[in-house]
Legacy VTK file of the C-alpha trace (Angstrom):
# vtk DataFile Version 3.0
C-alpha trace
ASCII
DATASET POLYDATA
POINTS 739 float
86.814 104.294 85.760
88.160 105.708 89.029
88.593 103.313 92.216
88.033 103.576 95.904
90.078 103.309 98.442
89.667 99.761 98.637
90.573 99.611 94.616
87.177 99.080 93.276
85.587 100.841 89.876
83.261 104.001 91.203
79.972 103.874 88.927
78.267 106.380 87.670
75.493 105.631 89.970
77.491 107.099 92.909
77.012 110.673 91.113
73.475 110.617 89.591
71.942 111.826 93.009
74.153 114.797 93.014
73.264 118.229 91.091
76.395 118.540 89.172
77.165 114.810 88.512
77.899 115.138 85.099
80.742 118.004 85.459
81.798 116.209 88.219
82.349 112.949 86.187
84.252 114.903 83.403
86.675 116.514 86.077
87.151 113.360 87.890
88.060 111.453 84.162
90.524 114.736 83.449
91.997 115.120 86.583
91.670 112.485 89.667
91.924 109.440 87.790
95.290 109.621 88.009
95.633 109.921 91.277
93.194 107.476 92.304
94.637 105.158 90.036
97.890 104.998 91.676
96.447 104.694 94.875
94.927 101.478 94.310
96.364 98.792 95.535
98.703 97.152 92.572
98.175 93.528 91.509
99.835 91.066 93.640
103.375 90.821 93.130
103.390 93.480 89.717
106.978 93.177 89.965
109.164 93.944 86.635
112.583 94.819 85.160
112.212 98.788 85.687
110.695 98.445 89.391
113.696 95.848 90.255
116.282 98.273 88.602
114.537 101.467 90.200
114.345 99.678 93.753
115.572 102.362 95.923
112.680 104.777 94.982
110.302 102.295 96.537
112.289 101.337 99.793
109.242 99.982 101.868
109.663 97.169 99.718
111.862 94.151 99.345
111.069 92.991 95.951
114.265 90.793 95.014
116.609 88.568 97.130
119.242 91.192 98.141
116.583 93.687 98.105
118.272 95.250 94.718
120.101 93.417 92.051
123.389 94.369 93.563
122.554 92.293 96.575
123.628 94.619 99.585
120.849 93.705 101.607
121.050 97.581 102.911
117.833 99.455 103.467
117.202 102.841 103.521
114.617 102.876 106.086
115.268 105.135 108.922
111.888 105.057 111.336
113.454 102.476 113.379
117.057 103.587 114.163
119.459 103.562 116.943
118.195 105.948 119.102
114.410 104.152 119.493
115.389 100.263 118.289
115.396 99.297 121.920
111.656 99.994 121.926
111.190 96.683 119.539
108.235 94.515 119.973
106.726 91.389 118.554
104.266 92.277 116.138
103.291 89.010 115.044
105.077 86.134 114.415
103.623 82.517 112.369
104.376 78.830 113.229
105.936 77.260 109.643
104.521 73.850 109.707
107.946 71.762 109.765
110.141 72.427 112.475
113.661 71.987 110.131
116.381 74.745 108.919
114.896 77.846 108.099
116.906 80.151 105.310
114.907 81.812 103.288
114.792 85.536 103.112
111.200 86.924 102.548
110.233 88.992 99.428
107.899 91.686 100.277
106.019 93.420 97.953
103.136 96.007 98.008
102.045 94.686 101.974
102.217 91.051 100.993
104.916 88.485 102.123
105.796 85.473 100.048
108.467 83.395 101.961
109.577 79.693 101.987
110.123 76.977 104.620
111.500 73.638 105.095
110.748 70.887 102.067
110.292 74.385 99.748
106.762 74.957 101.024
105.764 78.384 100.028
103.715 80.742 101.770
101.682 84.221 101.340
101.020 86.118 104.348
99.747 89.616 105.247
102.816 91.439 106.019
100.926 93.917 108.712
99.504 91.100 110.561
100.937 87.511 109.302
97.684 86.627 108.119
97.775 83.718 105.848
96.516 84.343 102.082
97.472 81.038 100.849
99.962 78.091 100.971
101.751 75.552 98.550
103.457 72.423 98.804
105.146 70.979 96.076
105.130 67.726 98.268
108.544 66.593 97.893
108.689 62.999 97.742
110.050 61.734 100.607
113.361 59.167 99.289
114.098 62.593 97.383
114.534 64.482 101.240
117.677 62.494 102.074
119.538 63.075 98.372
121.077 66.540 99.597
123.529 67.222 101.947
122.951 70.002 104.444
119.060 69.629 105.442
115.653 69.941 103.161
116.302 74.201 103.685
115.039 76.614 100.948
116.480 80.195 100.900
113.178 81.762 99.437
111.452 82.758 96.164
111.534 85.177 93.637
108.572 87.017 92.389
107.537 88.581 88.744
104.705 90.165 86.913
101.890 88.071 89.244
104.215 85.269 89.393
105.790 83.475 92.378
108.577 81.127 91.651
110.001 78.650 93.784
112.925 75.876 93.297
111.699 72.662 94.912
114.467 70.640 96.653
113.900 67.672 94.163
114.867 69.839 91.356
111.609 71.408 89.949
110.908 75.149 89.328
107.503 75.935 90.240
105.829 79.542 89.114
102.553 80.260 91.120
100.167 82.581 90.552
100.778 85.547 93.332
97.352 86.378 94.185
95.821 82.490 94.803
99.208 80.033 95.470
97.666 77.778 92.475
100.120 76.013 90.050
100.869 78.066 86.685
103.879 75.808 85.407
106.881 73.763 86.362
109.902 72.483 84.547
112.536 69.732 86.073
115.893 71.413 86.033
117.450 68.091 86.770
119.544 67.032 84.076
120.762 63.462 85.440
118.386 61.535 87.802
120.991 58.922 88.789
122.737 61.860 90.485
121.575 63.351 93.586
120.562 67.064 92.239
118.772 69.374 94.432
117.630 73.099 94.868
117.678 74.544 97.659
118.824 78.463 96.627
116.223 81.321 95.977
115.424 81.996 91.943
116.547 85.120 90.834
114.936 86.955 87.555
116.486 89.409 84.985
115.128 90.465 81.913
112.299 88.093 82.307
114.435 84.862 82.821
114.055 82.727 85.830
118.025 81.801 87.054
118.125 79.307 89.137
121.110 76.423 89.881
121.047 73.279 91.697
122.816 71.682 94.777
124.712 68.236 95.117
128.456 68.180 94.685
129.005 66.031 97.167
126.758 63.427 95.825
129.030 63.655 92.441
126.941 66.175 90.053
127.910 68.296 87.033
127.442 72.064 88.072
125.326 74.705 85.909
122.803 77.179 86.001
119.923 77.394 83.952
117.545 80.486 82.975
113.891 79.664 81.694
111.268 81.789 80.661
108.964 83.714 83.432
105.970 83.245 81.052
106.282 79.662 80.099
108.895 77.992 81.751
110.749 77.050 78.458
114.565 76.296 78.512
116.437 79.623 77.841
120.339 78.463 78.388
122.153 76.351 80.246
125.889 77.512 81.178
127.398 74.549 82.932
130.655 75.211 85.287
132.693 72.115 84.784
133.388 70.018 81.686
131.542 66.953 80.863
132.484 63.804 79.528
135.876 64.642 77.247
134.921 62.140 74.708
132.186 64.319 73.478
132.251 68.146 72.059
132.790 70.760 74.740
129.475 72.810 74.880
130.731 76.286 74.092
134.661 78.073 74.120
134.320 78.539 78.066
133.979 74.511 78.244
136.712 74.267 75.906
138.933 76.800 78.476
137.907 74.604 81.232
138.634 71.463 79.936
142.550 72.433 79.332
142.494 72.798 83.292
141.497 69.325 84.371
143.691 66.059 83.752
143.052 62.750 83.588
139.554 60.892 82.185
137.851 60.150 86.218
136.777 63.851 86.841
133.567 63.687 84.934
132.673 59.992 86.053
132.645 62.098 89.506
130.712 64.980 88.201
133.334 67.245 88.765
131.093 69.667 91.012
131.326 73.617 90.517
127.761 73.622 91.584
125.905 76.958 91.621
123.398 76.380 94.788
123.292 80.188 95.981
124.903 83.334 95.264
123.925 85.433 92.146
123.518 89.570 91.739
123.434 91.412 88.356
124.431 94.597 87.172
122.068 96.516 84.497
124.433 98.775 83.459
127.650 96.735 82.814
124.293 93.905 81.781
126.363 91.205 83.376
125.173 88.430 85.992
127.705 87.277 88.500
127.613 83.710 90.159
129.247 81.705 92.508
129.880 78.130 91.832
130.771 75.090 94.417
133.397 73.157 95.483
135.007 70.281 93.727
134.125 66.663 93.273
135.804 64.694 94.711
137.292 66.691 97.250
140.732 64.524 96.894
142.175 66.305 93.820
144.556 63.379 93.225
141.945 61.128 92.541
139.723 63.867 90.712
142.613 65.486 88.377
145.854 63.329 89.369
146.620 66.212 91.250
146.770 68.786 88.222
145.207 71.796 87.409
142.951 74.787 88.539
139.771 73.052 87.566
137.867 75.455 86.340
135.488 76.868 87.004
135.246 75.251 90.577
135.366 77.707 93.375
134.777 80.563 91.349
132.993 83.698 90.660
131.851 84.172 87.062
130.324 86.779 84.995
127.726 85.966 82.115
125.512 87.630 79.791
121.953 87.074 81.007
120.277 86.945 77.837
121.966 84.156 76.545
124.512 82.720 79.216
127.723 84.024 77.167
130.623 83.363 79.355
132.328 86.932 80.167
135.431 86.522 82.686
135.899 84.429 85.762
137.823 84.992 88.990
139.001 81.826 90.679
139.353 81.961 94.483
140.342 78.583 95.508
141.827 76.900 91.858
142.430 72.928 92.336
140.038 73.820 95.557
140.835 70.147 97.472
138.676 71.725 100.905
134.961 72.195 99.917
136.010 75.940 99.686
133.137 76.863 97.942
132.553 80.291 96.068
128.853 80.128 96.594
129.085 82.519 99.588
127.112 86.151 99.187
128.173 88.049 96.334
127.960 91.854 96.583
128.222 94.746 94.179
129.224 98.670 95.210
130.779 101.486 94.157
133.978 102.607 96.264
136.539 104.855 96.027
139.815 102.830 95.983
143.345 105.352 95.753
141.262 107.951 94.673
139.131 106.684 92.317
135.313 105.488 91.757
135.211 101.547 91.500
132.664 99.368 90.246
133.619 96.348 92.276
132.132 93.185 93.402
132.793 91.961 96.701
132.849 88.114 98.515
133.833 86.452 101.646
133.613 83.068 100.891
134.243 80.119 102.885
138.255 79.862 102.255
138.978 82.638 104.369
139.571 86.015 102.511
137.710 88.938 101.339
138.070 89.631 97.754
137.377 92.876 95.987
137.300 92.656 92.366
136.703 95.123 89.354
133.159 93.918 88.383
133.843 94.916 84.899
136.855 92.978 83.981
137.104 90.717 86.961
140.624 91.941 88.097
141.652 91.517 91.245
141.733 94.780 93.257
142.598 93.525 96.606
142.159 90.313 99.110
143.185 89.883 102.655
142.520 87.429 105.355
139.128 88.353 107.326
139.280 84.785 109.750
142.176 82.368 110.789
143.649 80.727 107.846
146.674 78.426 107.183
146.174 76.952 103.485
147.520 79.888 101.958
149.520 82.076 103.338
148.258 85.322 101.029
146.860 86.131 97.957
149.184 87.584 95.137
147.976 90.690 93.932
149.967 90.270 90.429
148.594 86.828 89.585
145.695 87.040 91.139
146.720 83.323 92.545
146.949 82.169 96.294
149.968 81.342 97.435
149.223 77.839 99.157
150.962 76.095 102.122
151.260 72.651 101.080
153.103 72.130 104.599
150.274 73.082 106.774
147.204 72.014 104.582
148.282 68.801 101.888
146.288 66.438 103.449
146.836 63.691 100.340
149.786 62.198 101.858
149.224 62.658 105.610
146.459 64.325 107.960
145.987 67.806 108.266
144.418 70.551 110.785
142.931 72.868 107.641
141.933 76.221 108.442
139.080 77.063 107.925
137.445 73.658 108.005
135.118 72.489 105.565
131.973 74.448 107.296
133.889 77.447 106.194
134.963 81.250 107.602
131.736 82.331 106.318
128.771 80.053 104.911
125.680 81.020 102.895
124.399 83.366 105.580
124.090 86.811 103.666
126.482 89.693 104.559
125.146 93.005 103.924
127.148 96.216 103.067
125.910 99.823 104.451
126.908 102.900 101.868
126.797 105.015 104.983
129.567 103.434 106.966
130.947 102.109 104.215
131.323 98.645 106.294
130.286 94.970 105.675
128.749 92.852 107.994
129.542 89.320 107.940
128.833 86.253 109.969
132.224 85.018 110.279
133.555 82.521 111.984
136.590 80.373 113.012
136.804 76.841 112.358
139.267 74.089 111.491
139.538 70.194 110.729
141.549 67.383 110.730
141.571 66.145 106.597
143.046 62.966 105.594
143.117 61.045 102.407
145.610 58.061 103.402
143.088 55.451 102.887
141.780 53.706 99.906
138.257 55.482 99.392
135.522 53.746 96.730
132.900 55.317 95.092
129.546 54.649 97.239
126.852 54.065 94.451
123.833 55.132 96.794
122.242 58.567 96.199
122.228 59.526 99.723
125.512 58.993 100.360
127.788 61.734 99.876
131.392 60.724 97.942
134.592 62.751 98.744
137.107 60.892 97.948
138.973 61.027 101.607
139.041 59.271 104.987
135.678 59.459 106.930
135.976 62.659 109.225
136.926 61.545 112.652
135.711 63.305 115.581
137.087 61.713 119.250
133.928 60.420 121.410
135.377 61.883 124.726
132.774 64.339 125.660
135.812 66.301 127.388
137.562 66.312 124.071
134.536 67.046 122.038
133.696 70.266 124.951
137.110 71.910 123.956
136.778 71.410 120.227
133.096 72.842 120.575
134.527 75.901 122.186
137.158 76.487 119.548
134.506 76.975 116.926
134.230 80.747 117.380
131.551 82.743 115.617
131.382 86.542 114.931
129.691 89.523 113.545
132.513 90.716 111.842
132.236 94.472 110.702
134.809 94.484 107.419
135.774 97.894 105.676
136.576 96.837 102.371
138.769 99.420 100.995
140.956 99.012 103.844
140.930 95.436 103.979
140.435 95.483 107.900
138.452 95.123 110.472
137.034 97.883 112.201
134.700 96.023 115.175
133.203 92.469 115.916
131.116 90.742 118.411
131.493 87.337 119.817
128.785 84.602 119.863
128.599 81.331 121.806
129.431 79.331 118.579
129.375 79.321 114.830
126.556 79.482 112.156
124.990 82.809 113.252
122.289 84.514 110.943
122.681 86.562 107.794
122.858 90.488 108.325
120.812 93.308 107.437
121.878 97.112 107.428
119.605 99.916 107.448
119.350 103.705 106.896
118.906 104.028 110.825
122.466 103.338 111.405
121.545 99.023 112.225
122.729 96.363 112.155
120.337 93.217 112.595
121.170 89.304 112.661
119.611 86.547 114.385
122.500 84.099 116.727
122.847 80.215 116.395
122.125 80.436 120.629
118.049 81.595 119.863
118.234 85.504 119.750
117.535 88.467 117.389
120.132 91.440 117.642
120.308 95.018 116.574
123.591 96.907 116.510
124.835 100.299 115.764
126.019 99.921 112.282
129.163 102.457 112.964
130.319 101.075 116.660
129.218 97.434 117.262
127.221 98.254 119.913
124.519 96.164 121.287
121.157 97.908 120.875
118.652 95.567 121.313
118.134 91.998 121.682
115.334 89.725 121.852
114.705 85.781 122.396
113.887 83.638 119.408
113.315 80.316 120.966
115.390 78.775 118.052
118.793 79.097 115.966
118.609 82.000 113.581
120.402 81.815 110.403
118.793 83.561 107.814
119.139 86.657 106.673
116.337 89.410 108.374
114.269 91.780 105.811
112.788 95.322 106.769
110.010 96.874 105.247
107.338 99.736 105.273
103.157 99.583 105.142
101.179 102.173 105.694
104.011 104.479 107.612
104.965 101.710 109.973
108.165 100.248 109.374
109.118 96.194 110.601
111.737 93.974 110.897
111.288 90.171 110.080
113.266 87.440 110.907
112.687 83.606 109.474
113.768 81.518 112.812
114.712 77.681 112.595
117.552 75.759 113.488
119.576 73.346 111.364
121.566 73.178 108.089
125.403 71.317 108.108
126.380 72.513 111.227
123.604 70.891 113.689
123.495 67.634 111.292
127.078 67.015 110.497
128.439 68.427 113.416
125.829 67.455 115.716
128.171 67.222 119.028
129.423 70.800 118.398
126.336 72.221 117.568
125.234 71.213 120.991
126.522 74.519 122.635
124.047 76.842 120.744
121.516 75.047 123.160
118.696 75.542 120.928
116.297 73.216 119.378
114.411 73.518 115.614
111.315 75.437 116.175
110.535 77.087 112.602
108.762 80.105 112.761
108.422 83.914 111.182
108.946 86.381 113.820
108.043 90.298 112.765
108.868 93.399 114.849
107.670 96.745 115.419
108.194 99.577 117.524
106.095 99.107 120.444
105.133 95.842 118.978
102.941 93.679 122.086
102.631 90.101 120.627
103.382 87.338 122.520
106.139 84.575 121.470
104.737 81.187 122.420
107.721 79.331 125.445
110.137 77.309 123.625
110.310 73.660 122.845
113.022 72.394 124.782
111.383 69.942 127.059
113.674 67.386 127.914
113.438 63.651 126.743
113.808 60.725 128.587
116.355 58.331 127.805
114.908 54.993 126.969
115.518 51.483 128.473
118.938 50.663 127.401
119.577 47.463 125.034
121.941 44.743 126.072
125.408 45.385 124.270
126.655 41.965 122.643
129.263 43.329 120.299
132.317 43.808 122.439
135.190 43.766 120.166
136.912 46.913 120.275
138.147 46.718 116.694
134.522 45.613 115.580
132.895 48.440 117.262
135.533 50.765 115.739
134.631 49.216 112.060
130.827 49.651 112.970
132.083 53.284 114.224
133.259 53.947 110.935
130.294 52.681 108.936
128.117 55.031 111.236
129.788 58.167 110.160
130.335 57.024 106.619
126.454 56.308 106.075
124.522 57.867 108.756
127.041 60.814 110.390
125.941 63.049 107.570
122.288 63.487 108.951
122.342 61.315 112.429
125.403 63.420 113.336
129.115 62.238 113.980
129.401 59.618 116.408
125.651 59.512 116.841
125.525 62.633 118.598
122.606 64.454 116.871
122.041 68.396 117.235
118.835 68.039 117.654
117.285 68.700 114.193
116.924 65.104 113.311
116.626 61.978 115.525
119.442 61.183 118.032
119.739 57.314 117.263
121.113 56.645 121.106
117.610 57.365 122.022
116.068 54.411 119.963
113.302 52.831 122.491
112.780 49.082 121.973
110.498 49.195 119.240
113.126 50.870 116.919
115.513 48.547 117.686
113.064 45.729 116.776
112.338 47.580 113.474
116.116 48.505 112.807
116.912 45.892 110.039
113.680 47.146 108.442
114.262 50.658 108.685
117.532 50.653 107.309
117.248 48.235 104.788
113.664 47.809 103.936
112.581 51.271 104.013
110.048 51.431 106.937
110.975 55.107 107.000
111.050 55.979 103.499
108.210 58.532 103.419
110.268 60.123 106.335
113.100 60.889 104.545
115.171 57.870 106.113
116.766 56.103 102.547
117.109 52.108 102.492
120.177 51.089 101.870
119.602 47.298 100.782
122.256 46.347 98.097
124.456 48.665 100.123
124.876 47.538 103.412
124.796 44.025 104.392
122.518 42.273 107.538
125.702 42.190 109.286
127.122 45.691 109.099
123.174 46.722 109.769
123.473 45.132 113.210
127.189 46.368 114.060
125.670 49.900 113.093
122.757 49.186 115.705
125.724 47.802 118.313
127.716 50.806 118.091
124.115 52.919 118.713
123.732 50.557 121.568
126.945 51.496 122.805
126.717 55.550 122.281
123.120 55.092 124.745
125.119 53.441 127.196
127.613 56.062 126.953
125.537 58.636 127.317
123.880 56.911 130.725
127.128 57.354 132.301
127.626 61.239 131.087
124.405 61.693 132.541
124.969 59.550 135.612
128.148 61.763 135.999
126.285 64.853 135.533
124.056 64.319 138.244
127.086 63.311 140.383
129.040 66.396 139.869
125.703 68.337 141.008
123.431 68.726 138.214
119.688 68.465 138.886
118.886 64.874 139.423
116.512 64.202 136.618
120.022 64.538 134.258
120.424 60.978 135.094
117.294 60.078 133.285
116.775 62.999 130.742
118.603 65.109 128.072
117.586 67.680 126.575
119.406 68.620 123.743
117.699 65.673 121.289
116.023 62.897 120.942
114.279 60.112 118.629
111.301 61.690 117.416
LINES 1 740
739 0 1 2 3 4 5 6 7 8 9 10 11 12 13 14 15 16 17 18 19 20 21 22 23 24 25 26 27 28 29 30 31 32 33 34 35 36 37 38 39 40 41 42 43 44 45 46 47 48 49 50 51 52 53 54 55 56 57 58 59 60 61 62 63 64 65 66 67 68 69 70 71 72 73 74 75 76 77 78 79 80 81 82 83 84 85 86 87 88 89 90 91 92 93 94 95 96 97 98 99 100 101 102 103 104 105 106 107 108 109 110 111 112 113 114 115 116 117 118 119 120 121 122 123 124 125 126 127 128 129 130 131 132 133 134 135 136 137 138 139 140 141 142 143 144 145 146 147 148 149 150 151 152 153 154 155 156 157 158 159 160 161 162 163 164 165 166 167 168 169 170 171 172 173 174 175 176 177 178 179 180 181 182 183 184 185 186 187 188 189 190 191 192 193 194 195 196 197 198 199 200 201 202 203 204 205 206 207 208 209 210 211 212 213 214 215 216 217 218 219 220 221 222 223 224 225 226 227 228 229 230 231 232 233 234 235 236 237 238 239 240 241 242 243 244 245 246 247 248 249 250 251 252 253 254 255 256 257 258 259 260 261 262 263 264 265 266 267 268 269 270 271 272 273 274 275 276 277 278 279 280 281 282 283 284 285 286 287 288 289 290 291 292 293 294 295 296 297 298 299 300 301 302 303 304 305 306 307 308 309 310 311 312 313 314 315 316 317 318 319 320 321 322 323 324 325 326 327 328 329 330 331 332 333 334 335 336 337 338 339 340 341 342 343 344 345 346 347 348 349 350 351 352 353 354 355 356 357 358 359 360 361 362 363 364 365 366 367 368 369 370 371 372 373 374 375 376 377 378 379 380 381 382 383 384 385 386 387 388 389 390 391 392 393 394 395 396 397 398 399 400 401 402 403 404 405 406 407 408 409 410 411 412 413 414 415 416 417 418 419 420 421 422 423 424 425 426 427 428 429 430 431 432 433 434 435 436 437 438 439 440 441 442 443 444 445 446 447 448 449 450 451 452 453 454 455 456 457 458 459 460 461 462 463 464 465 466 467 468 469 470 471 472 473 474 475 476 477 478 479 480 481 482 483 484 485 486 487 488 489 490 491 492 493 494 495 496 497 498 499 500 501 502 503 504 505 506 507 508 509 510 511 512 513 514 515 516 517 518 519 520 521 522 523 524 525 526 527 528 529 530 531 532 533 534 535 536 537 538 539 540 541 542 543 544 545 546 547 548 549 550 551 552 553 554 555 556 557 558 559 560 561 562 563 564 565 566 567 568 569 570 571 572 573 574 575 576 577 578 579 580 581 582 583 584 585 586 587 588 589 590 591 592 593 594 595 596 597 598 599 600 601 602 603 604 605 606 607 608 609 610 611 612 613 614 615 616 617 618 619 620 621 622 623 624 625 626 627 628 629 630 631 632 633 634 635 636 637 638 639 640 641 642 643 644 645 646 647 648 649 650 651 652 653 654 655 656 657 658 659 660 661 662 663 664 665 666 667 668 669 670 671 672 673 674 675 676 677 678 679 680 681 682 683 684 685 686 687 688 689 690 691 692 693 694 695 696 697 698 699 700 701 702 703 704 705 706 707 708 709 710 711 712 713 714 715 716 717 718 719 720 721 722 723 724 725 726 727 728 729 730 731 732 733 734 735 736 737 738
């Protein structure tokens, strides 16, 4: 039966008063019905394999994480282009529920946007207006929120045949009805609940199988990727990335091969790492699935594997058959990784002219600072060059495909070493993009360094919310002047990289690191959000800044563009959080933003208004009396704080504003301190109890250290006021506070 413009079936009664109703009805059924049916709105999220493979035929949609299976994050749309992008205005904004890190890539299908915020909450919005269609909260238990390294983030959903799939932070994979948000099924992806497994990555779907990996290497887990039937949630296959207990049979030949690259019998007790927590790509022609794997666990290679072996498949790119998870090939970017140099960073597939030959390549710019170009059919290394300052290796040997290590500069096992890049990487999870027209890859690059040391005697802390790295607790001076200098040395850039010439084409510098992912378009544009609270557009060929607008908060996620009813839109997911402001709070304050989670969508001549930013200063409460004055005891308590608390509340108790800054504790919180830290008074909010791990004396020592840091802050504010800053600086601080 024909359909009207709203997609409702037309009945014969519409024709009965017309003279030629029978003839018209016959003609409608014979000729008009196919056209009318095509014009009718599709069922929600009506995406299948054929549609994803042919994504370029409908560039108005953004149906998968990287828009296409090749993950280029390039859109051919060009209604918005270098000539008119300056006219972009806010079309609509939607406030997310939780003001924490926002890392999702929205999926847009037939006028509906599906996206996620912190705590794995899923939103379905009208892509034209931002009107909420439905919302789903997986209600992750509060205690589980502390069992991950890098904020309660989520990088988005996948859609398939009327369903929306999300990985919840606590390790559940959940399928929702795309029309209503009703839960259809859920499955537990965690193989060992005594370990701190999480999910922060976006699922991918290939040939009816939902693919998802897990995080948790810093906490001591064994990495793997799992495939589930999209209709039922039944496990189809699982590929482990590191070997398990050597006393038990290996799962397959790949694990037999990997086991030969590990030494001793301790690695499996700490899990081994190699988690598949982010990047994947798929080549339909070769029928190969590519995954990026994470760092090793422990970081300390001497403890992990007796200082020996490549430790496959940590820090690697691995090619698998998506039907059954069979191993095809691998390339390890950092053999024997001991610096947290994950290879989970964005993987892009492209066809490039190299030395006069068209090559099917895979490209990656992982944490370690080298840009890799591989033959994606075989895994053969074609080229690799530094795209950022690097000192752990001098170069990559093209004959062997292996890095040439510089032990003198970066082997910290016997003495502390300043390693470049830092564990936060030369490029982190923020996705890059590739523009076929310019031939350039646009990388959120960063210059970083950190001092690593393993001269102490690390012990494994049996607490699910404490990281175990096997190295000395990272140290950062408390002197604000020194911190300021270190923060200034952490430089962020938008880097346009030529993957054929293996050299930079242009770059743009930013105030600090941890800037957002990139999007390139057929309008000769590159879009990117920034850590210091802006959304921007550059000319893709020259790097000229063409447009920017305030975002009120740091923007980390990769933007998308889509088209509805002939109007092109650009969407940024905005919200500050993640590794940088949590662990490196003192350095992240240079960004001068606070968390505020929103969807920001722009169009030409948009007239919507962005609410004022939530950056009101917070008063410093009445200071407590410091009773612990012994410098050695305070230094010990500082080490306890940084080891147990610093990964969330910031090193030296200086928060980046995402988690409460404990220098701002008031009288009530000080009175409740032992109940909070030992008794779990705030467990439902994600603060785990440490009873059985920390003693009463240790907790009081930590509290005394926080009092000392409150007094330090008061002195800083008074010095700032005396130097000519506003008088209110003596009583307030705008960066963050206990909330």
